[in-house]
C-alpha positions, 0 to 999 in steps of 0.5 A: 492538503489534498489526497489521493484515492487509490481504487483497489476495487476488484482485488477482492475478486481474486481468491489468491489475494485472501489470507485463506488462499495461503493457509487455513485459519480457524477464524473466518474474519482473519481468513477474509483479510488480505494475505501476502499477495493481497497486501502486495497488490494493495501496496503496488496500487498505492505506489503506482498512484503516488507521484514520483517527483524528480525533485526528491533527494537521492538516497545518498542525501538521505544518508548524509543526514538531511532530514527529508525521510519524513516528508508529510507533504507527499503523503495523503490519506488513502482510503483502502476498503478491506477485501 
């Protein structure tokens, strides 16, 4: 099983990605973590990097009871450094 590296280097250069840009925090460690915008930027990078095979079942198939929601073969370890 392989993995997909998602390079999010550079997201730390955008102040709006930090929690401290959204509101004040007493704890500096918390303030340095990604805020909502930063988390969205990380999620967008991951979604962009994960292949979207044409063979995935449709949502109707999922709802019909086919146990394909958990498909470990399409997920790999993704290394995401903290901003």
